[in-house]
GUDRENTI-221131 format. One record per residue: residue number from 1; residue in one letter; y, z, x of N, C-alpha, C in turn. Coordinates in nm, 3 decimals. Atoms other than C-alpha are relative to their C-alpha. Layout:
<sites>
site nr->NUM&rest->A&n.py->Y&n.pz->Z&n.px->X&ca.py->Y&ca.pz->Z&ca.px->X&c.py->Y&c.pz->Z&c.px->X $
...
</sites>
This chain:
<sites>
site nr->1&rest->M&n.py->-0.119&n.pz->0.000&n.px->0.082&ca.py->0.000&ca.pz->0.000&ca.px->0.000&c.py->0.126&c.pz->0.000&c.px->0.087 $
site nr->2&rest->F&n.py->-0.118&n.pz->-0.009&n.px->-0.087&ca.py->0.239&ca.pz->0.079&ca.px->0.287&c.py->0.045&c.pz->-0.138&c.px->0.045 $
site nr->3&rest->Y&n.py->-0.037&n.pz->0.132&n.px->-0.052&ca.py->0.227&ca.pz->-0.272&ca.px->0.431&c.py->0.044&c.pz->-0.094&c.px->-0.112 $
site nr->4&rest->Q&n.py->-0.045&n.pz->0.080&n.px->0.114&ca.py->0.259&ca.pz->-0.432&ca.px->0.087&c.py->0.145&c.pz->0.038&c.px->-0.036 $
site nr->5&rest->H&n.py->-0.136&n.pz->-0.046&n.px->0.025&ca.py->0.572&ca.pz->-0.220&ca.px->0.035&c.py->0.096&c.pz->-0.062&c.px->0.102 $
site nr->6&rest->L&n.py->-0.084&n.pz->0.062&n.px->-0.104&ca.py->0.713&ca.pz->-0.341&ca.px->0.368&c.py->0.021&c.pz->-0.148&c.px->-0.027 $
site nr->7&rest->E&n.py->-0.009&n.pz->0.144&n.px->0.026&ca.py->0.637&ca.pz->-0.703&ca.px->0.281&c.py->0.099&c.pz->-0.030&c.px->-0.112 $
site nr->8&rest->I&n.py->-0.093&n.pz->0.020&n.px->0.112&ca.py->0.821&ca.pz->-0.677&ca.px->-0.050&c.py->0.142&c.pz->0.035&c.px->0.041 $
site nr->9&rest->A&n.py->-0.134&n.pz->-0.039&n.px->-0.045&ca.py->1.115&ca.pz->-0.493&ca.px->0.111&c.py->0.061&c.pz->-0.107&c.px->0.090 $
site nr->10&rest->I&n.py->-0.049&n.pz->0.108&n.px->-0.086&ca.py->1.145&ca.pz->-0.770&ca.px->0.371&c.py->0.043&c.pz->-0.118&c.px->-0.085 $
site nr->11&rest->K&n.py->-0.030&n.pz->0.117&n.px->0.083&ca.py->1.135&ca.pz->-1.043&ca.px->0.107&c.py->0.118&c.pz->0.023&c.px->-0.093 $
site nr->12&rest->I&n.py->-0.102&n.pz->-0.026&n.px->0.102&ca.py->1.359&ca.pz->-0.879&ca.px->-0.153&c.py->0.131&c.pz->0.048&c.px->0.061 $
site nr->13&rest->H&n.py->-0.120&n.pz->-0.066&n.px->-0.052&ca.py->1.601&ca.pz->-0.677&ca.px->0.059&c.py->0.037&c.pz->-0.045&c.px->0.141 $
site nr->14&rest->D&n.py->-0.027&n.pz->0.051&n.px->-0.135&ca.py->1.584&ca.pz->-0.860&ca.px->0.394&c.py->0.020&c.pz->0.114&c.px->0.100 $
site nr->15&rest->I&n.py->-0.014&n.pz->-0.114&n.px->-0.092&ca.py->1.529&ca.pz->-0.530&ca.px->0.579&c.py->-0.032&c.pz->-0.043&c.px->0.142 $
site nr->16&rest->N&n.py->0.028&n.pz->0.030&n.px->-0.141&ca.py->1.525&ca.pz->-0.531&ca.px->0.958&c.py->-0.035&c.pz->0.127&c.px->0.077 $
site nr->17&rest->E&n.py->0.028&n.pz->-0.127&n.px->-0.066&ca.py->1.444&ca.pz->-0.166&ca.px->1.029&c.py->-0.082&c.pz->0.089&c.px->-0.094 $
site nr->18&rest->V&n.py->0.081&n.pz->-0.097&n.px->0.075&ca.py->1.190&ca.pz->0.096&ca.px->0.920&c.py->0.031&c.pz->0.138&c.px->0.055 $
site nr->19&rest->W&n.py->-0.019&n.pz->-0.140&n.px->-0.036&ca.py->1.265&ca.pz->0.467&ca.px->0.921&c.py->-0.119&c.pz->0.079&c.px->-0.053 $
site nr->20&rest->V&n.py->0.115&n.pz->-0.082&n.px->0.038&ca.py->0.970&ca.pz->0.707&ca.px->0.915&c.py->0.036&c.pz->0.146&c.px->0.022 $
site nr->21&rest->F&n.py->-0.027&n.pz->-0.144&n.px->-0.006&ca.py->1.002&ca.pz->1.079&ca.px->0.844&c.py->-0.132&c.pz->0.076&c.px->-0.009 $
site nr->22&rest->D&n.py->0.110&n.pz->-0.096&n.px->0.004&ca.py->0.738&ca.pz->1.339&ca.px->0.926&c.py->0.062&c.pz->0.138&c.px->-0.018 $
site nr->23&rest->H&n.py->-0.052&n.pz->-0.136&n.px->0.011&ca.py->0.773&ca.pz->1.709&ca.px->0.858&c.py->-0.101&c.pz->0.099&c.px->0.055 $
site nr->24&rest->L&n.py->0.086&n.pz->-0.107&n.px->-0.051&ca.py->0.638&ca.pz->2.022&ca.px->1.018&c.py->-0.055&c.pz->0.081&c.px->-0.116 $
site nr->25&rest->D&n.py->0.070&n.pz->-0.079&n.px->0.101&ca.py->0.413&ca.pz->2.263&ca.px->0.829&c.py->-0.059&c.pz->-0.092&c.px->-0.107 $
site nr->26&rest->C&n.py->0.056&n.pz->0.103&n.px->0.087&ca.py->0.235&ca.pz->1.961&ca.px->0.683&c.py->-0.147&c.pz->0.031&c.px->-0.029 $
site nr->27&rest->A&n.py->0.138&n.pz->-0.032&n.px->0.039&ca.py->-0.082&ca.pz->2.038&ca.px->0.489&c.py->-0.097&c.pz->-0.112&c.px->0.041 $
site nr->28&rest->M&n.py->0.088&n.pz->0.110&n.px->-0.039&ca.py->-0.222&ca.pz->1.691&ca.px->0.565&c.py->-0.037&c.pz->0.011&c.px->0.148 $
site nr->29&rest->Y&n.py->0.030&n.pz->-0.017&n.px->-0.143&ca.py->-0.190&ca.pz->1.744&ca.px->0.940&c.py->-0.091&c.pz->0.121&c.px->0.022 $
site nr->30&rest->K&n.py->0.081&n.pz->-0.121&n.px->-0.019&ca.py->-0.330&ca.pz->2.097&ca.px->0.916&c.py->-0.145&c.pz->-0.023&c.px->-0.043 $
site nr->31&rest->N&n.py->0.136&n.pz->0.022&n.px->0.050&ca.py->-0.630&ca.pz->1.990&ca.px->0.710&c.py->-0.074&c.pz->-0.108&c.px->0.078 $
site nr->32&rest->T&n.py->0.066&n.pz->0.112&n.px->-0.068&ca.py->-0.704&ca.pz->1.660&ca.px->0.882&c.py->-0.033&c.pz->0.036&c.px->0.145 $
site nr->33&rest->L&n.py->0.021&n.pz->-0.034&n.px->-0.140&ca.py->-0.665&ca.pz->1.798&ca.px->1.235&c.py->-0.057&c.pz->0.141&c.px->0.019 $
site nr->34&rest->Q&n.py->0.055&n.pz->-0.136&n.px->-0.002&ca.py->-0.804&ca.pz->2.142&ca.px->1.146&c.py->0.087&c.pz->0.094&c.px->0.084 $
site nr->35&rest->L&n.py->-0.096&n.pz->-0.086&n.px->-0.070&ca.py->-0.491&ca.pz->2.323&ca.px->1.268&c.py->0.024&c.pz->0.127&c.px->-0.080 $
site nr->36&rest->N&n.py->-0.041&n.pz->-0.123&n.px->0.069&ca.py->-0.402&ca.pz->2.683&ca.px->1.188&c.py->0.145&c.pz->-0.006&c.px->-0.042 $
site nr->37&rest->D&n.py->-0.140&n.pz->0.020&n.px->0.037&ca.py->-0.035&ca.pz->2.592&ca.px->1.191&c.py->0.046&c.pz->-0.134&c.px->0.054 $
site nr->38&rest->D&n.py->-0.055&n.pz->0.129&n.px->-0.039&ca.py->0.173&ca.pz->2.280&ca.px->1.229&c.py->0.149&c.pz->0.020&c.px->0.029 $
site nr->39&rest->T&n.py->-0.139&n.pz->-0.030&n.px->-0.036&ca.py->0.489&ca.pz->2.393&ca.px->1.407&c.py->0.044&c.pz->-0.072&c.px->0.127 $
site nr->40&rest->D&n.py->-0.031&n.pz->0.068&n.px->-0.126&ca.py->0.477&ca.pz->2.174&ca.px->1.719&c.py->0.019&c.pz->-0.150&c.px->-0.027 $
site nr->41&rest->P&n.py->-0.025&n.pz->0.143&n.px->0.027&ca.py->0.645&ca.pz->1.833&ca.px->1.678&c.py->-0.083&c.pz->-0.094&c.px->0.088 $
site nr->42&rest->S&n.py->0.075&n.pz->0.089&n.px->-0.089&ca.py->0.447&ca.pz->1.694&ca.px->1.972&c.py->-0.135&c.pz->-0.039&c.px->-0.058 $
site nr->43&rest->I&n.py->0.127&n.pz->0.036&n.px->0.066&ca.py->0.134&ca.pz->1.697&ca.px->1.754&c.py->0.018&c.pz->-0.129&c.px->-0.081 $
site nr->44&rest->H&n.py->-0.027&n.pz->0.116&n.px->0.086&ca.py->0.295&ca.pz->1.434&ca.px->1.530&c.py->0.029&c.pz->-0.127&c.px->0.079 $
site nr->45&rest->L&n.py->-0.048&n.pz->0.116&n.px->-0.074&ca.py->0.424&ca.pz->1.205&ca.px->1.804&c.py->-0.105&c.pz->-0.109&c.px->0.025 $
site nr->46&rest->P&n.py->0.097&n.pz->0.109&n.px->-0.021&ca.py->0.100&ca.pz->1.020&ca.px->1.889&c.py->-0.026&c.pz->-0.081&c.px->-0.127 $
site nr->47&rest->Y&n.py->0.025&n.pz->0.069&n.px->0.126&ca.py->0.050&ca.pz->0.936&ca.px->1.522&c.py->0.119&c.pz->-0.087&c.px->-0.040 $
site nr->48&rest->M&n.py->-0.119&n.pz->0.078&n.px->0.030&ca.py->0.408&ca.pz->0.823&ca.px->1.475&c.py->0.011&c.pz->-0.118&c.px->0.096 $
site nr->49&rest->K&n.py->-0.001&n.pz->0.110&n.px->-0.096&ca.py->0.386&ca.pz->0.615&ca.px->1.794&c.py->-0.104&c.pz->-0.106&c.px->-0.038 $
site nr->50&rest->G&n.py->0.102&n.pz->0.094&n.px->0.045&ca.py->0.065&ca.pz->0.460&ca.px->1.663&c.py->0.047&c.pz->-0.082&c.px->-0.118 $
site nr->51&rest->L&n.py->-0.054&n.pz->0.072&n.px->0.116&ca.py->0.235&ca.pz->0.371&ca.px->1.336&c.py->0.105&c.pz->-0.100&c.px->0.046 $
site nr->52&rest->K&n.py->-0.102&n.pz->0.091&n.px->-0.054&ca.py->0.529&ca.pz->0.222&ca.px->1.527&c.py->-0.067&c.pz->-0.122&c.px->0.063 $
site nr->53&rest->N&n.py->0.072&n.pz->0.110&n.px->-0.063&ca.py->0.286&ca.pz->0.013&ca.px->1.731&c.py->-0.063&c.pz->-0.092&c.px->-0.104 $
site nr->54&rest->N&n.py->0.066&n.pz->0.081&n.px->0.104&ca.py->0.092&ca.pz->-0.102&ca.px->1.424&c.py->0.100&c.pz->-0.081&c.px->-0.080 $
site nr->55&rest->I&n.py->-0.104&n.pz->0.074&n.px->0.072&ca.py->0.408&ca.pz->-0.197&ca.px->1.237&c.py->0.051&c.pz->-0.114&c.px->0.087 $
site nr->56&rest->G&n.py->-0.048&n.pz->0.102&n.px->-0.092&ca.py->0.527&ca.pz->-0.385&ca.px->1.546&c.py->-0.094&c.pz->-0.118&c.px->0.014 $
site nr->57&rest->I&n.py->0.098&n.pz->0.109&n.px->-0.008&ca.py->0.206&ca.pz->-0.588&ca.px->1.554&c.py->0.012&c.pz->-0.090&c.px->-0.124 $
site nr->58&rest->V&n.py->-0.004&n.pz->0.075&n.px->0.125&ca.py->0.232&ca.pz->-0.691&ca.px->1.189&c.py->0.140&c.pz->-0.059&c.px->-0.025 $
site nr->59&rest->Y&n.py->-0.138&n.pz->0.040&n.px->0.024&ca.py->0.614&ca.pz->-0.713&ca.px->1.172&c.py->0.083&c.pz->0.020&c.px->0.127 $
site nr->60&rest->P&n.py->-0.070&n.pz->-0.021&n.px->-0.128&ca.py->0.749&ca.pz->-0.758&ca.px->1.526&c.py->0.152&c.pz->-0.008&c.px->-0.012 $
site nr->61&rest->Q&n.py->-0.144&n.pz->0.012&n.px->0.017&ca.py->1.096&ca.pz->-0.836&ca.px->1.390&c.py->0.066&c.pz->0.130&c.px->-0.047 $
site nr->62&rest->L&n.py->-0.056&n.pz->-0.125&n.px->0.052&ca.py->1.139&ca.pz->-0.484&ca.px->1.247&c.py->0.023&c.pz->0.101&c.px->0.111 $
site nr->63&rest->R&n.py->-0.026&n.pz->-0.115&n.px->-0.088&ca.py->1.305&ca.pz->-0.208&ca.px->1.445&c.py->-0.061&c.pz->0.123&c.px->-0.067 $
site nr->64&rest->F&n.py->0.066&n.pz->-0.122&n.px->0.048&ca.py->1.156&ca.pz->0.140&ca.px->1.408&c.py->0.078&c.pz->0.122&c.px->0.046 $
site nr->65&rest->Q&n.py->-0.056&n.pz->-0.130&n.px->-0.035&ca.py->1.311&ca.pz->0.485&ca.px->1.399&c.py->-0.090&c.pz->0.107&c.px->-0.062 $
site nr->66&rest->G&n.py->0.085&n.pz->-0.108&n.px->0.047&ca.py->1.102&ca.pz->0.800&ca.px->1.371&c.py->0.076&c.pz->0.132&c.px->0.003 $
site nr->67&rest->F&n.py->-0.071&n.pz->-0.126&n.px->0.016&ca.py->1.237&ca.pz->1.133&ca.px->1.250&c.py->-0.097&c.pz->0.112&c.px->-0.034 $
site nr->68&rest->M&n.py->0.080&n.pz->-0.118&n.px->0.031&ca.py->1.099&ca.pz->1.485&ca.px->1.221&c.py->0.086&c.pz->0.101&c.px->-0.074 $
site nr->69&rest->M&n.py->-0.067&n.pz->-0.109&n.px->0.069&ca.py->1.204&ca.pz->1.742&ca.px->0.963&c.py->-0.056&c.pz->0.130&c.px->0.057 $
site nr->70&rest->M&n.py->0.039&n.pz->-0.124&n.px->-0.065&ca.py->1.199&ca.pz->2.074&ca.px->1.141&c.py->-0.017&c.pz->0.111&c.px->-0.105 $
site nr->71&rest->L&n.py->0.026&n.pz->-0.112&n.px->0.092&ca.py->1.105&ca.pz->2.409&ca.px->0.985&c.py->0.128&c.pz->0.053&c.px->-0.064 $
site nr->72&rest->D&n.py->-0.127&n.pz->-0.049&n.px->0.056&ca.py->1.473&ca.pz->2.499&ca.px->0.934&c.py->0.067&c.pz->-0.102&c.px->-0.091 $
site nr->73&rest->G&n.py->-0.055&n.pz->0.103&n.px->0.087&ca.py->1.529&ca.pz->2.178&ca.px->0.734&c.py->0.082&c.pz->-0.105&c.px->0.072 $
site nr->74&rest->S&n.py->-0.075&n.pz->0.099&n.px->-0.076&ca.py->1.715&ca.pz->1.996&ca.px->1.009&c.py->-0.091&c.pz->-0.120&c.px->0.030 $
site nr->75&rest->I&n.py->0.075&n.pz->0.122&n.px->-0.029&ca.py->1.612&ca.pz->1.641&ca.px->1.093&c.py->0.041&c.pz->-0.049&c.px->0.138 $
site nr->76&rest->K&n.py->-0.025&n.pz->0.047&n.px->-0.135&ca.py->1.578&ca.pz->1.513&ca.px->1.449&c.py->-0.069&c.pz->-0.134&c.px->0.020 $
site nr->77&rest->R&n.py->0.062&n.pz->0.128&n.px->-0.035&ca.py->1.517&ca.pz->1.161&ca.px->1.570&c.py->-0.093&c.pz->0.025&c.px->0.118 $
site nr->78&rest->V&n.py->0.099&n.pz->-0.020&n.px->-0.106&ca.py->1.199&ca.pz->1.164&ca.px->1.780&c.py->-0.047&c.pz->-0.132&c.px->0.061 $
site nr->79&rest->L&n.py->0.032&n.pz->0.133&n.px->-0.053&ca.py->1.142&ca.pz->0.787&ca.px->1.828&c.py->0.110&c.pz->-0.097&c.px->-0.039 $
</sites>
């Protein structure tokens, strides 16, 4: 579904950039990776980098920005 969404956004809105947001204390990360807590942003980086790479293969014309929502609610650009 994600790539179909991108395809439509490119066609309809002529987008040239993708922004991805991850957040700490994520139940999906904790359950999938069997973590007791999810407070370290570096855990997310390999997955976000992988997504950036995969998007770049399918849509090399798109720029990518990756962001992390921290525990205090602030947002930091990580890629």
